[in-house]
MINULUM-327903 format. One record per residue (C-alpha): x, y, z. Coordinates in nm, 2 decimals, decimal comma, padded with zeros to 4 digits. Example, Ala and Ser with C-alpha at 12.3 -4.5 7.8 and 13.67 -1.06 7.14 Angstrom:
- X:Y:Z
- 01,23:-00,45:00,78;
- 01,37:-00,11:00,71;
% end
This chain:
- X:Y:Z
- 00,00:00,00:00,00;
- 00,27:00,24:00,09;
- 00,46:00,17:-00,23;
- 00,16:00,26:-00,43;
- 00,12:00,59:-00,25;
- 00,48:00,67:-00,29;
- 00,46:00,61:-00,67;
- 00,15:00,84:-00,69;
- 00,33:01,11:-00,49;
- 00,63:01,09:-00,72;
- 00,41:01,12:-01,02;
- 00,23:01,42:-00,88;
- 00,56:01,59:-00,78;
- 00,71:01,52:-01,13;
- 00,40:01,68:-01,29;
- 00,43:01,98:-01,07;
- 00,80:02,01:-01,15;
- 00,74:02,00:-01,53;
- 00,47:02,26:-01,50;
- 00,69:02,49:-01,29;
- 00,97:02,45:-01,54;
- 00,73:02,56:-01,81;
- 00,65:02,87:-01,60;
- 01,02:02,93:-01,54;
- 01,09:02,92:-01,92;
- 00,78:03,12:-02,03;
- 00,73:03,35:-01,74;
- 00,63:03,69:-01,87;
- 00,84:03,88:-01,61;
- 01,14:03,83:-01,39;
- 00,94:03,81:-01,07;
- 00,73:03,53:-01,21;
- 01,05:03,34:-01,30;
- 01,18:03,39:-00,95;
- 00,86:03,25:-00,80;
- 00,88:02,96:-01,03;
- 01,24:02,90:-00,93;
- 01,14:02,90:-00,57;
- 00,86:02,65:-00,65;
- 01,11:02,42:-00,83;
- 01,33:02,42:-00,51;
- 01,03:02,34:-00,29;
- 00,92:02,06:-00,52;
- 01,27:01,91:-00,52;
- 01,28:01,93:-00,14;
- 00,94:01,74:-00,14;
- 01,10:01,48:-00,37;
- 01,39:01,44:-00,13;
- 01,15:01,40:00,16;
- 00,95:01,13:-00,02;
- 01,28:00,96:-00,12;
- 01,38:00,96:00,25;
- 01,05:00,79:00,35;
- 01,09:00,55:00,06;
- 01,45:00,44:00,15;
- 01,45:00,50:00,53;
- 01,78:00,68:00,52;
- 01,75:00,98:00,75;
- 02,06:01,16:00,62;
- 01,87:01,28:00,31;
- 01,67:01,52:00,53;
- 01,99:01,71:00,60;
- 02,02:01,76:00,22;
- 01,66:01,89:00,21;
- 01,73:02,14:00,49;
- 02,05:02,27:00,32;
- 01,86:02,30:00,00;
- 01,58:02,50:00,17;
- 01,84:02,74:00,32;
- 02,00:02,78:-00,02;
- 01,67:02,85:-00,19;
- 01,59:03,11:00,08;
- 01,92:03,29:00,03;
- 01,86:03,28:-00,35;
- 01,52:03,44:-00,30;
- 01,67:03,72:-00,09;
- 01,94:03,77:-00,35;
- 01,69:03,81:-00,63;
- 01,47:04,04:-00,42;
- 01,77:04,27:-00,34;
- 01,86:04,26:-00,71;
- 01,51:04,37:-00,81;
- 01,50:04,63:-00,53;
- 01,82:04,79:-00,64;
- 01,69:04,85:-00,99;
- 01,78:04,53:-01,17;
- 01,66:04,46:-01,52;
- 01,28:04,41:-01,53;
- 01,06:04,35:-01,82;
- 00,71:04,40:-01,67;
% end
C-alpha cells in the first residue's frame, strides 16, 4: 500500500516540476520566474523527503534542509537585485 502511495506522490511531484519548469521558461516577467524557481526548489525538497521515506535513510533530510536554506538565500538575493533596480521586463 505504501509503495503505491509513494509512486503516486512521485508522479504528482514530477508533474508539478514539469509545469513549474514551463512557467520558469515562459514566465512573462522576472518576478514570475523567481517565484517559479522557488517553486522548483520546494518541489525538489518534497521529492527528497519522499525519497527519505521510501528508503528509510534519514541523512537525506539534511540535504533537504540545506537546499531549503540555499533557496531562501537565493530568493533574498533576487529580491535585493530587483529592489536595487535590476533589469525588469514587466
